[in-house]
C-alpha positions as CSV (number, residue, x, y, z in Angstrom):
1,M,-36.6,12.3,-132.0
2,Q,-39.3,9.7,-132.8
3,V,-40.3,9.4,-136.6
4,E,-43.3,8.3,-138.7
5,S,-41.4,5.1,-139.7
6,G,-38.5,3.3,-138.5
7,P,-36.3,3.7,-135.3
8,P,-36.0,7.0,-133.6
9,L,-33.1,9.4,-134.7
10,M,-30.8,11.2,-132.4
11,L,-28.2,14.0,-133.0
12,V,-24.8,13.1,-131.3
13,A,-21.9,15.5,-130.7
14,D,-19.0,13.7,-132.3
15,G,-15.5,15.4,-131.7
16,L,-15.6,18.7,-133.7
17,D,-18.6,17.4,-135.8
18,T,-22.1,16.0,-135.4
19,A,-23.5,12.4,-136.1
20,L,-27.0,11.3,-136.8
21,H,-27.7,8.0,-135.2
22,R,-30.9,5.8,-136.1
23,L,-31.3,4.0,-132.8
24,G,-31.0,0.1,-132.9
25,S,-30.1,-0.2,-136.4
26,G,-26.5,0.8,-136.4
27,E,-26.9,3.4,-139.1
28,V,-24.9,6.4,-138.7
29,S,-24.3,9.6,-140.8
30,F,-21.6,12.3,-140.1
31,W,-21.8,15.9,-140.7
32,R,-18.8,18.3,-140.5
33,G,-19.9,21.1,-138.5
34,Q,-22.5,21.8,-135.8
35,A,-26.1,20.7,-136.0
36,D,-28.5,22.1,-133.3
37,A,-31.9,21.0,-134.6
38,I,-33.5,18.3,-136.5
39,A,-36.7,17.3,-138.1
40,S,-37.7,14.1,-139.9
41,N,-40.4,11.9,-141.5
42,G,-38.0,8.9,-141.1
43,E,-36.7,9.2,-144.6
44,I,-35.9,12.8,-145.2
45,V,-34.1,14.9,-142.6
46,A,-33.9,18.7,-142.2
47,I,-31.3,19.9,-139.9
48,V,-30.0,23.3,-138.6
49,L,-26.2,23.3,-139.3
50,S,-23.4,25.7,-139.2
51,T,-20.0,25.2,-140.8
52,A,-16.8,26.9,-140.5
53,H,-17.5,29.9,-142.9
54,H,-21.3,29.7,-142.9
55,P,-23.7,30.6,-140.3
56,K,-26.8,28.3,-139.3
57,N,-29.0,27.4,-142.2
58,V,-31.4,24.6,-142.9
59,H,-30.0,21.5,-144.9
60,S,-32.2,18.8,-146.2
61,G,-31.7,15.4,-147.8
62,P,-32.1,11.6,-147.3
63,S,-31.4,10.0,-144.0
64,G,-27.9,8.7,-144.4
65,G,-27.1,10.5,-147.6
66,A,-25.9,13.8,-148.8
67,L,-27.5,17.2,-147.5
68,T,-28.5,20.3,-149.6
69,R,-28.7,23.7,-148.1
70,I,-32.2,25.2,-148.5
71,S,-32.0,28.4,-146.7
72,D,-29.9,31.6,-146.6
73,M,-30.3,33.0,-143.3
74,A,-27.6,35.7,-143.4
75,P,-27.1,36.8,-147.1
76,E,-25.4,40.2,-145.5
77,F,-22.4,37.8,-144.8
78,D,-21.7,37.0,-148.4
79,G,-18.6,38.5,-149.7
80,I,-17.1,39.0,-146.2
81,E,-13.6,37.4,-145.6
82,W,-13.6,35.4,-142.7
83,G,-10.5,34.2,-140.8
84,S,-9.3,30.6,-141.7
85,Q,-10.4,28.0,-139.1
86,E,-8.1,25.1,-138.6
87,R,-9.0,21.9,-136.8
88,L,-6.6,20.9,-134.0
89,A,-5.6,17.6,-132.6
90,Y,-3.2,17.1,-129.9
91,K,-2.3,15.0,-126.7
92,A,-2.9,16.1,-123.1
93,F,-0.1,15.7,-120.4
94,D,-1.2,12.1,-119.8
95,G,-1.8,11.1,-123.2
96,L,-5.5,11.9,-123.6
97,A,-6.7,12.8,-127.2
98,L,-7.8,16.4,-127.3
99,D,-9.1,18.5,-130.0
100,G,-9.9,22.2,-130.8
101,L,-10.0,25.0,-133.3
102,L,-7.6,27.5,-134.3
103,V,-8.9,30.8,-136.1
104,L,-6.4,33.0,-137.7
105,P,-6.8,36.9,-138.7
106,P,-8.6,37.2,-142.1
107,G,-6.2,36.8,-145.0
108,K,-3.5,35.6,-142.8
109,T,-1.8,32.0,-142.6
110,R,0.4,30.6,-139.9
111,D,3.5,31.7,-141.8
112,D,2.5,35.3,-140.8
113,G,2.8,34.6,-137.2
114,P,3.5,34.8,-134.4
115,F,0.2,36.5,-133.6
116,S,-1.2,37.8,-130.4
117,L,-3.3,34.8,-129.2
118,I,-6.7,34.9,-127.4
119,T,-7.8,31.6,-125.9
120,I,-11.7,31.2,-125.3
121,P,-12.6,28.4,-122.7
122,H,-16.1,27.1,-123.5
123,G,-19.0,27.1,-121.0
124,G,-20.7,24.4,-119.4
125,P,-18.4,22.7,-118.8
126,Y,-20.7,20.2,-120.6
127,D,-20.4,22.0,-124.0
128,R,-17.7,22.0,-126.8
129,Y,-16.6,23.8,-129.8
130,A,-17.6,22.1,-133.1
131,D,-16.3,23.1,-136.3
132,G,-19.1,25.7,-136.9
133,F,-19.4,29.3,-137.5
134,R,-17.7,31.2,-134.6
135,L,-19.6,34.6,-134.4
136,G,-22.1,35.9,-132.1
137,W,-22.9,38.5,-129.4
138,F,-20.1,37.0,-127.1
139,P,-16.6,38.0,-128.1
140,S,-16.3,35.4,-130.4
141,A,-13.4,33.9,-132.5
142,Q,-14.2,35.6,-135.8
143,W,-14.9,38.9,-133.9
144,L,-11.5,38.8,-132.4
145,A,-9.8,37.4,-135.4
146,S,-10.9,40.2,-137.5
147,A,-9.1,42.6,-134.9
148,G,-5.8,40.9,-135.7
149,H,-5.8,38.2,-133.1
150,A,-5.3,34.6,-133.4
151,V,-7.9,32.8,-131.5
152,F,-7.5,29.2,-129.8
153,L,-11.0,27.5,-129.0
154,P,-10.0,24.5,-126.8
155,N,-12.2,21.4,-126.0
156,P,-10.6,20.2,-122.7
157,R,-11.8,17.2,-120.8
158,G,-15.3,17.8,-119.1
159,G,-17.1,18.8,-122.5
160,Q,-19.2,16.8,-125.1
161,G,-18.2,15.0,-127.9
162,H,-15.9,12.2,-126.4
163,G,-18.2,10.1,-124.3
164,H,-19.2,9.9,-120.8
165,E,-16.1,9.4,-118.9
166,F,-14.5,12.4,-120.8
167,A,-17.3,14.7,-119.7
168,A,-17.4,13.5,-116.0
169,S,-13.9,13.6,-115.3
170,V,-13.9,17.2,-114.0
171,A,-16.6,16.6,-111.4
172,G,-15.1,17.8,-108.1
173,R,-11.8,18.7,-110.0
174,V,-12.9,21.7,-112.1
175,G,-9.8,23.6,-113.2
176,L,-7.3,21.1,-112.3
177,E,-6.5,18.5,-115.5
178,E,-9.1,20.8,-117.4
179,W,-6.7,23.9,-117.2
180,R,-3.6,21.8,-118.0
181,D,-5.5,20.3,-121.3
182,I,-6.1,24.3,-122.2
183,E,-2.5,25.1,-121.4
184,T,-0.8,22.3,-123.3
185,G,-2.7,23.8,-126.3
186,I,-1.3,27.2,-125.9
187,D,2.1,25.8,-125.5
188,L,2.0,23.9,-128.7
189,L,0.7,27.0,-130.6
190,V,3.8,28.9,-129.1
191,A,6.1,26.3,-129.9
192,E,4.8,26.2,-133.4
193,G,5.2,29.9,-134.0
194,V,1.5,30.9,-134.3
195,A,1.4,32.5,-130.8
196,D,3.5,35.3,-129.3
197,P,4.1,34.3,-125.7
198,D,4.3,37.8,-124.7
199,R,1.0,38.7,-126.2
200,L,-1.5,36.0,-124.5
201,G,-5.0,36.8,-123.6
202,I,-8.0,34.8,-122.5
203,V,-11.8,35.4,-122.3
204,G,-14.8,33.1,-121.5
205,G,-18.3,33.3,-120.4
206,S,-20.0,31.0,-117.5
207,H,-17.7,28.0,-116.9
208,G,-15.4,29.8,-119.4
209,G,-15.4,32.6,-117.1
210,F,-14.6,30.4,-114.3
211,M,-11.6,29.0,-116.4
212,T,-10.7,32.6,-117.0
213,A,-10.5,33.5,-113.4
214,W,-8.9,30.2,-112.7
215,A,-6.3,30.6,-115.3
216,V,-5.0,34.1,-114.2
217,G,-4.7,32.6,-110.7
218,Q,-2.4,29.8,-111.7
219,T,-0.2,31.6,-114.2
220,G,0.9,35.3,-115.0
221,R,1.5,34.5,-118.7
222,F,-1.7,36.2,-119.8
223,K,-1.5,39.9,-120.5
224,A,-5.3,40.5,-120.5
225,A,-8.4,38.6,-119.3
226,L,-12.4,39.0,-119.8
227,M,-14.5,37.2,-117.3
228,V,-18.2,37.2,-118.2
229,A,-20.7,35.8,-116.0
230,G,-18.0,33.8,-114.2
231,I,-17.7,31.8,-111.1
232,C,-15.0,32.6,-108.5
233,D,-16.5,30.7,-105.6
234,W,-17.9,27.3,-106.1
235,G,-19.3,27.0,-102.4
236,M,-21.2,30.3,-102.6
237,L,-22.5,29.4,-106.2
238,A,-23.9,26.1,-104.6
239,A,-25.7,28.0,-102.2
240,T,-27.1,30.9,-104.3
241,G,-27.2,29.6,-107.8
242,E,-30.1,28.4,-109.7
243,F,-28.4,24.8,-110.2
244,G,-26.8,24.7,-106.7
245,P,-26.7,20.8,-106.5
246,Y,-25.1,20.5,-110.0
247,D,-22.7,23.3,-109.2
248,A,-21.9,21.4,-105.6
249,V,-20.9,18.4,-107.6
250,L,-18.5,20.3,-110.0
251,G,-16.9,22.3,-107.1
252,G,-16.7,19.1,-104.8
253,S,-18.5,20.3,-101.7
254,T,-20.7,22.9,-100.2
255,G,-20.1,25.3,-97.5
256,W,-22.0,23.5,-94.9
257,E,-20.3,20.2,-94.9
258,G,-18.8,20.8,-91.6
259,E,-15.6,23.0,-90.6
260,G,-13.6,23.9,-93.6
261,P,-11.4,24.1,-95.5
262,H,-13.7,22.3,-97.8
263,R,-13.1,20.5,-101.2
264,H,-14.5,23.5,-103.2
265,D,-12.1,26.1,-101.6
266,R,-9.0,24.8,-103.6
267,L,-11.0,24.9,-106.8
268,S,-12.4,28.3,-106.3
269,P,-10.5,31.3,-108.1
270,I,-11.3,33.4,-105.2
271,S,-8.7,31.6,-103.1
272,H,-6.0,32.2,-105.7
273,A,-6.8,36.0,-105.9
274,S,-3.5,37.0,-104.0
275,K,-1.5,35.5,-106.9
276,I,-3.4,37.4,-109.7
277,E,-1.2,39.9,-112.0
278,T,-3.3,39.9,-115.1
279,P,-5.6,42.9,-115.7
280,V,-9.0,41.6,-115.6
281,L,-12.3,43.0,-117.2
282,I,-15.3,41.4,-115.2
283,V,-18.8,41.5,-117.1
284,H,-22.0,40.4,-115.6
285,G,-25.6,40.6,-115.8
286,A,-27.4,42.3,-112.8
287,D,-30.2,39.7,-112.9
288,D,-28.3,36.6,-113.5
289,T,-29.7,33.6,-111.4
290,N,-27.6,30.8,-112.9
291,V,-24.2,32.5,-111.6
292,P,-25.5,35.4,-109.6
293,L,-24.0,39.0,-109.7
294,S,-22.4,38.2,-106.2
295,Q,-19.7,36.1,-107.9
296,A,-18.6,39.1,-110.1
297,E,-18.6,41.4,-107.0
298,F,-16.7,39.0,-104.8
299,F,-14.0,38.8,-107.5
300,H,-13.9,42.5,-107.9
301,R,-13.5,43.3,-104.3
302,A,-10.6,40.7,-103.9
303,L,-8.6,42.1,-107.1
304,R,-9.4,45.8,-105.6
305,H,-7.9,44.6,-102.2
306,F,-4.6,43.1,-103.8
307,G,-4.4,46.2,-106.3
308,V,-4.9,44.2,-109.5
309,E,-5.9,46.6,-112.5
310,H,-9.4,45.5,-113.4
311,D,-12.8,47.0,-114.3
312,L,-16.5,45.7,-113.4
313,V,-19.3,46.1,-115.8
314,V,-22.8,45.3,-114.8
315,Y,-25.5,45.3,-117.3
316,P,-29.0,46.2,-115.7
317,G,-31.9,43.8,-116.4
318,E,-29.6,41.0,-118.1
319,G,-29.5,37.6,-116.9
320,H,-26.8,34.9,-117.6
321,R,-27.0,35.6,-121.3
322,I,-26.9,39.2,-122.6
323,H,-30.1,39.7,-124.8
324,G,-30.2,43.6,-125.1
325,R,-28.7,44.7,-128.4
326,E,-27.2,47.8,-126.6
327,Y,-25.3,45.8,-124.0
328,Q,-24.2,43.2,-126.7
329,L,-22.7,45.9,-128.8
330,D,-21.2,47.2,-125.8
331,L,-19.5,44.1,-124.9
332,L,-18.3,43.4,-128.2
333,R,-16.6,46.9,-128.4
334,R,-15.3,46.7,-124.9
335,S,-13.6,43.3,-125.7
336,R,-11.8,44.7,-128.8
337,E,-10.7,47.6,-127.0
338,W,-9.4,45.8,-123.8
339,F,-7.2,43.2,-125.9
340,A,-6.1,45.8,-128.3
341,R,-4.7,48.0,-125.5
342,L,-3.2,45.2,-123.5
343,L,-2.0,43.0,-126.3
344,H,-0.5,45.6,-128.6
C-alpha cells in the first residue's frame, strides 16, 4: 500500500507467519500469526491479525516495532479452552522443506495419543495455513479438535509463503508431489504416536476438496472423507468453471486439445473412482460458479456406480462459500457426526 511518507508497505506471507516489507528500503518486520489487512500513514501501522488462540483483531504500533491489540472482536471466546496449536517443520520425500500445524483436543498433549487424526488440505492451491486462529464456518481445526480429534493442517508445495517456485510447482501436476507432501506429514504423525493409523480422516474445500477426492483415490487408509465444493474433473472444470483458463493450467490441459487421453485425465479424481473405498460426504452449493455443482454430481454418480458409501448434500442458493447461517451450522453438525461415526 502507498503511504503518506516513505516507500510503500506490503504484507507478505512468510512460512507460518506474516512479514511487513517497506519496499526499496530493506526494512522488514515479522509478526507471528496471520495478518489480513493493513492501514498506515507511513509511521504507524494498523493490521488485522489473528494468532493461534485469538481471533482476528486490530493491532497497532510503529512501523518496525511492537504492536498492541486495540480491539476485542470476540469477547465471548474469553475463557474457552482451545486445543493446543503446534508448529510443524518436516522434509518432503525429495528433501523440500515443508511446514504445517497440528491442533490437539483441548486439554490434551502428545502424550495422550494416539488420537484419531483429521487432515485438512487448504484451498487455492495458492493459499496456506498461517499460525492464526483456526475456527470458522468450515469444519475447521478447533471445531474438530473440540470433538476429540487431532487435526493436521499441511502446507504442501503449491501454496503461499515459500516463494514463486514453490507455489508454481503444481501447475499441470496437481495432486502428485502435493499429495506426497501431505502423506509424508501424516506418516510422521503416525510414527510419532500422535495419530492412530486406523482412525484417519480427511476434509477439504475447493482445492482442498480436490485433494480430498484425490487422496481417497490413491489410498484406502482413510476411514472417512468430507469433500466440500471440490473438483473431480479438471477438464470439465476448465470448460464450465468461472476461472477456466486458470483451471486448465492447474489440470494441465482442456478437453478440446485433440483426441484423449488428455493430461488432465490422470490428475482428475474421477479417473480413479473405481479404486475408492473410503466413505465420502459430498457437500456443494447449488449456485457455485467457481466449481460448479456438476463436479459434485459427477463424483456422486461415480461413487454410486462403484457402490461406495457416500452422501450428497446440496445447499440451495449457496455459492462457492456457504454464507447462510442455517447451512453453515448444518455443515458443522454434519461434519462432527460423520467423523464421530466413522472414526470411533
